[in-house]
C-alpha positions in Angstrom: 70.0 118.5 119.3 71.5 115.2 118.0 74.1 113.4 120.0 77.6 113.4 118.5 78.3 110.4 116.4 75.4 108.3 117.5 74.0 105.4 115.4 72.5 107.9 113.0 75.7 110.0 112.5 75.5 111.9 109.2 72.0 110.4 108.5 69.6 113.3 108.5 66.4 111.6 107.4 64.5 108.4 108.2 65.1 107.3 104.6 68.8 107.8 104.9 68.8 105.8 108.2 66.9 102.9 106.7 69.2 102.8 103.6 72.3 102.8 105.8 71.2 100.4 108.6 69.3 97.9 106.4 71.5 98.0 103.3 74.9 99.8 103.5 76.1 98.7 106.9 75.8 94.9 106.2 77.9 95.0 103.0 81.5 93.6 103.1 84.4 95.9 102.2 86.1 95.5 98.9 89.2 97.6 99.4 90.7 97.7 96.0 93.4 100.3 96.7 95.5 100.7 99.9 99.1 101.0 101.1 99.1 98.6 104.0 102.1 96.3 104.4 101.2 92.7 103.4 104.0 91.5 105.7 101.8 92.6 108.7 99.0 90.4 107.5 101.3 87.5 106.7 102.8 87.7 110.2 99.4 88.3 111.7 101.1 91.2 113.5 100.2 92.2 117.0 100.5 95.9 117.8 102.1 96.9 121.1 100.4 100.3 121.4 97.6 102.3 119.8 100.4 104.6 118.6 101.9 101.8 116.6 98.7 101.0 114.7 97.3 104.5 114.6 100.0 107.2 114.4 102.9 105.5 112.7 102.9 106.3 109.0 99.8 108.5 109.1 100.8 111.7 107.4 97.3 113.1 107.8 97.7 113.1 111.5 101.3 114.4 111.3 100.2 117.4 109.2 97.5 118.2 111.8 100.0 117.9 114.6 102.6 120.2 112.9 99.9 122.7 112.2 99.0 122.6 115.9 102.6 123.5 116.8 103.8 120.0 117.7 107.5 119.4 117.3 108.6 116.8 114.7 110.0 114.7 117.5 106.4 113.7 118.4 105.4 113.1 114.7 108.1 111.1 113.0 110.8 111.4 115.7 112.1 109.4 118.6 109.6 110.4 121.3 108.0 107.5 123.1 104.7 106.0 122.0 102.9 107.6 124.9 104.4 111.0 124.3 103.3 110.8 120.6 99.8 109.8 121.6 99.7 112.5 124.2 100.5 115.1 121.6 97.9 113.7 119.2 95.3 113.9 122.1 96.3 117.6 122.5 95.8 118.1 118.8 92.4 116.3 118.4 90.2 119.1 120.0 91.8 121.5 117.6 90.7 119.5 114.6 87.0 120.3 114.9 85.5 120.4 111.4 88.6 118.7 109.9 87.9 115.1 108.8 90.5 114.0 111.2 88.1 114.6 114.0 85.5 112.3 112.5 88.0 109.6 111.5 89.6 109.6 114.9 86.3 109.0 116.7 84.9 106.6 114.2 88.0 104.4 114.7 87.9 104.6 118.5 84.3 103.7 118.5 84.4 100.9 115.8 87.4 99.0 117.0 87.7 99.9 120.7 84.1 100.7 121.8 85.2 104.2 123.0 82.6 106.9 122.5 84.3 109.7 124.5 85.8 112.6 122.7 89.6 112.3 122.9 91.3 115.1 124.7 94.3 115.7 127.1 91.9 115.0 130.0 91.2 111.4 129.1 94.3 110.7 126.9 96.0 108.4 129.4 92.8 106.5 130.1 92.0 105.9 126.4 95.7 105.1 125.7 95.7 102.4 128.4 92.3 101.0 127.4 93.3 100.6 123.8 96.6 99.0 124.6 94.9 96.5 126.9 92.7 95.4 124.0 95.6 95.3 121.5 97.4 92.8 123.7 94.6 90.2 123.1 94.5 87.8 120.1 91.2 89.5 119.0 93.3 92.5 117.9 95.8 90.7 115.7 96.1 92.1 112.3 93.9 89.5 110.6 91.3 89.7 113.3 91.1 93.5 112.9 90.5 92.9 109.2 87.8 90.3 110.1 86.2 92.8 112.6 85.9 95.3 109.7 84.1 92.7 107.5 86.7 93.0 104.7 86.2 90.8 101.7 89.2 91.8 99.5 92.4 93.9 99.9 94.6 95.1 97.1 98.0 96.3 98.3 100.3 98.5 96.2 103.4 96.7 95.0 106.4 97.5 92.8 107.3 95.2 89.9 110.5 94.1 91.7 108.5 92.8 94.8 108.7 89.1 95.1 105.2 88.9 96.6 106.3 86.4 99.2 103.9 87.7 101.8 100.9 87.5 99.4 101.9 83.9 98.8 102.2 83.2 102.5 98.8 84.7 103.2 97.2 82.5 100.5 99.0 79.4 101.7 97.7 80.0 105.2 94.2 79.9 104.0 93.2 83.3 105.2 89.7 83.8 104.0 90.2 87.5 103.1 91.7 87.8 99.6 94.9 89.8 99.8 96.1 90.5 96.3 98.9 92.6 94.8 98.4 95.6 92.6 101.1 96.6 90.1 102.6 100.0 90.7 105.3 100.5 88.0 106.0 104.2 88.5 109.7 103.8 89.2 110.2 102.1 85.8 109.5 105.5 84.1 111.2 107.8 86.6 114.0 108.9 84.2 114.2 112.4 85.7 117.1 111.2 87.9 119.5 108.9 86.0 121.4 107.6 89.1 118.1 106.6 90.8 116.7 105.1 87.5 119.8 103.0 86.8 119.9 101.6 90.3 116.2 100.7 89.9 116.8 99.0 86.5 119.5 96.9 88.1 117.0 95.7 90.7 114.4 95.1 88.0 116.9 93.0 85.9 117.6 90.9 89.0 113.9 90.3 89.6 113.3 89.4 86.0 116.5 87.3 85.9 117.8 88.9 82.7 120.0 91.6 81.5 118.5 95.0 80.5 120.7 96.5 77.9 118.1 98.0 75.6 114.6 99.5 75.6 113.3 96.2 74.2 114.9 94.4 77.1 113.2 96.8 79.5 109.8 95.9 78.1 110.6 92.2 78.2 111.6 92.4 81.8 108.5 94.3 82.8 106.3 91.9 80.9 107.9 89.0 82.7 107.2 90.7 86.0 103.7 91.6 84.9 103.1 87.9 84.1 104.5 86.9 87.6 102.1 89.3 89.2 99.3 87.9 87.2 100.2 84.3 88.3 99.9 85.6 91.9 96.4 87.0 91.5 97.1 90.5 90.4 94.4 92.0 88.1 94.9 95.6 88.8 97.5 98.3 88.2 98.0 101.8 89.6 99.9 104.9 88.5 100.7 107.9 90.7 101.1 110.9 88.3 101.4 114.6 88.5 99.6 114.7 85.1 98.9 112.5 82.2 101.6 112.0 79.5 100.8 111.7 75.8 103.7 113.3 73.8 104.3 112.2 70.3 107.4 110.0 69.9 109.0 107.5 67.6 110.4 104.1 68.5 113.9 105.4 67.4 113.6 108.3 69.8 112.7 106.1 72.7 115.5 103.7 72.1 118.0 106.7 72.0 116.5 108.2 75.2 116.8 104.9 77.0 120.4 104.5 75.9 121.2 108.0 77.0 119.8 107.6 80.5 121.4 104.2 80.9 124.7 105.9 80.3 124.0 108.2 83.2 123.3 111.3 81.2 120.6 113.8 82.2 117.7 114.0 79.8 116.0 117.1 78.5 112.5 117.9 79.6 111.2 116.9 76.2 113.0 113.6 76.3 111.5 112.9 79.8 108.0 113.6 78.6 108.4 111.4 75.5 109.7 108.5 77.5 107.0 108.7 80.2 104.4 109.0 77.4 105.7 105.8 75.8 105.8 104.0 79.1 102.2 104.9 80.1 101.1 103.6 76.7 103.1 100.3 77.1 101.8 99.8 80.6 98.2 100.2 79.3 98.9 97.6 76.5 100.3 95.1 79.1 97.2 95.6 81.3 94.8 95.0 78.4 96.7 92.0 77.3 96.0 90.2 80.5 92.5 91.5 81.1 93.5 93.8 84.0 92.0 97.1 85.1 94.2 100.2 85.5 94.1 103.1 87.9 95.5 106.6 87.4 95.9 108.8 90.5 96.6 112.2 89.1 97.4 115.6 90.5 99.6 115.5 93.5 102.4 118.0 94.0 104.8 116.0 96.0 107.7 116.7 98.5 107.2 120.5 98.6 109.3 121.0 101.7 112.9 120.3 100.7 114.2 120.7 104.3 111.9 118.1 105.7 112.1 115.8 102.6 115.9 115.7 102.9 115.5 114.8 106.6 112.5 112.4 106.5 112.0 111.2 102.9 108.7 110.8 101.0 105.2 110.1 102.2 105.4 112.1 105.5 102.9 114.8 104.8 104.8 117.2 102.5 102.4 116.9 99.5 99.6 119.1 98.3 97.2 119.5 95.4 98.8 120.3 92.0 97.3 122.2 89.1 99.0 121.0 85.9 96.8 120.8 82.8 95.6 117.3 82.3 92.5 117.1 80.0 94.2 117.1 76.6 97.0 114.6 77.4 94.7 112.3 79.3 92.2 112.3 76.4 95.0 111.6 73.9 96.4 108.7 76.0 93.0 107.0 76.4 92.1 107.7 72.8 95.2 106.0 71.5 94.6 102.9 73.5 90.9 102.9 72.6 91.6 103.4 68.9 93.9 100.4 68.9 91.3 98.4 71.0 93.8 98.2 73.9 91.9 100.3 76.5 91.2 98.1 79.5 88.8 99.0 82.4 90.1 102.2 83.8 89.6 104.2 87.1 90.6 107.8 87.1 91.2 109.8 90.3 91.8 113.6 90.5 93.3 115.4 93.4 92.4 118.9 92.3 88.6 119.5 92.9 88.7 122.0 90.1 88.9 119.0 87.8 85.8 117.2 89.0 83.7 117.9 86.0 86.6 117.3 83.7 87.1 113.7 85.0 83.4 113.0 85.2 82.9 113.9 81.6 86.2 112.3 80.4 85.1 108.8 81.4 81.9 109.2 79.2 84.1 109.6 76.1 85.4 106.1 76.3 82.5 103.9 77.6 82.0 101.3 74.9 79.1 99.1 76.1 81.4 96.1 76.8 80.9 96.2 80.5 78.8 98.5 82.8 80.9 101.4 83.9 84.1 100.4 82.1 85.5 103.8 82.6 85.2 104.9 86.3 85.7 108.2 88.0 87.1 107.1 91.3 86.0 108.2 94.8 87.3 111.3 96.5 91.0 110.8 96.9 93.5 111.9 99.6 92.6 115.6 100.3 89.2 115.0 98.9 88.2 111.8 100.8 86.2 113.8 103.4 82.5 114.6 103.6 82.5 117.6 101.4 84.8 116.0 98.8 82.7 112.8 98.7 79.5 114.7 98.4 80.8 116.7 95.5 82.2 113.6 93.8 78.8 111.8 94.2 76.8 114.7 93.0 79.0 115.5 90.0 79.1 111.8 89.0 75.3 111.7 89.4 74.9 114.8 87.1 77.4 113.6 84.4 77.5 109.8 84.6 75.8 106.9 86.2 76.1 106.9 90.0 74.5 103.5 90.1 77.5 101.9 88.3 80.1 103.5 90.6 82.6 101.1 92.2 82.6 103.0 95.5 85.1 103.7 98.2 88.6 102.5 99.2 90.9 103.3 102.1 94.1 104.4 100.3 95.6 104.1 103.7 98.6 102.6 105.6 96.5 102.0 108.7 94.5 98.9 109.6 92.0 101.1 111.4 91.1 103.1 108.3 88.3 100.7 107.2 85.9 103.1 108.9 86.4 105.4 105.8 84.0 103.0 104.1 81.5 103.6 106.8 82.0 107.4 106.4 81.4 107.1 102.7 78.4 104.9 103.0 76.7 107.2 105.5 77.4 110.1 103.2 76.0 108.3 100.2 72.8 107.2 102.1 72.3 110.7 103.4 72.4 112.2 99.9 69.9 109.6 98.6 67.7 110.0 101.7 67.5 113.8 101.3 66.6 113.3 97.6 63.7 111.0 98.6 62.5 113.4 101.3 62.6 116.3 98.8 60.6 114.3 96.2 63.5 114.4 93.8 63.7 110.6 93.5 61.1 107.9 94.2 60.7 106.4 97.6 61.3 102.9 96.1 63.4 101.1 98.8 64.0 98.0 96.6 65.5 100.2 93.9 67.4 102.4 96.3 68.5 99.5 98.5 69.9 97.6 95.6 71.7 100.7 94.4 73.3 101.3 97.8 74.4 97.7 98.1 75.9 97.7 94.6 77.9 100.9 95.2 79.1 99.7 98.6 80.3 96.3 97.4 78.7 94.5 94.5 79.8 96.9 91.7 83.5 96.6 92.7 83.3 92.9 93.1 81.8 92.5 89.7 84.0 95.1 88.0 87.4 93.8 89.2 86.2 90.2 89.0 89.1 88.7 91.0 
């Protein structure tokens, strides 16, 4: 019987162990998509408690706690840090076979050297031990990043953000590149005229111009796009429930923009046309400056109206959606490709039923200009666990080139989540190790070692080329 989470955790064969320990483990982390706050890095924030760095903002844990019967007071409410940690410690034993169980203990082991299984029995001891370490300079925000061997971080930033914290980090000479990523979703959220017009006012202020027409909107966005470019951004991201590729005319878009700016509710058809236009225009902007673009597609957000009205977004009220996507996604990519305006693109699906759809979609638009120009991204959100990653790796292997894959990312708000890269790397090495042991691929450690190192780091570094 193997010991829980020893040095060969998830590595079932000697080949897998060799691939991980000699190749994967040493590679730096290229975290090209996350939601951490750049202000924390700029300030080199110190965390007062393990609750602050571990539980605040982590909707994965909040969902688990709610499911375990924990009152909201201990998730997002006003309970003390100890009380919240205590409730999480009560929940952890109930998360067996949920990825939360693995993530929790990987993070405790990696950053705090704790190998005990967290439970109510040792909660206070572990809480105090972690807090003592967090008081020391070795656990400042930047030192935690260094501890994780991070090479590059791409945050997620709105076009109106002034990027002052990215500028401060660069001016400080921090050796880890912390770069913005352009997330312009709000610029196309015309579903709610009041929200949209308030946002356009903010965008106009950021671009230092008036926005009175659709042409003005594109000019303002392009000015901000250029500003992001000047601050090191080379990557955009879009969070979508599906792809949008309705037919429209320039005249229709101008009229739709005028209508929403007047505060009038749009029809469903008008909303789809406007979003289709904006996705295309964003793609053109990205291509014009040599960026890569990302599409995170398939979340059904804010399902619980009662809690959403009380707590807001991003608190664990989202699930997998099932809107059709193939035809519209193909139409959008095909239009950009036909006009020679399709930049490097990473697609992520949230619905596992779409795995083969996405894995085959990227093959339609590879053009030989760069290895793996079109990428099917790693298992995302509800799929960034062992089973989801295995399915993504196996499906990509069957229908594309796993060797050209740009690998894992954290997609997290926590500075302790870099262990997700370790989780992915162990899973990858285990799959390859099993294939070798089964005689399905050659026992060529030079070939396999290079492949592992490329997927873990080199491919992303070369692909994004920051």
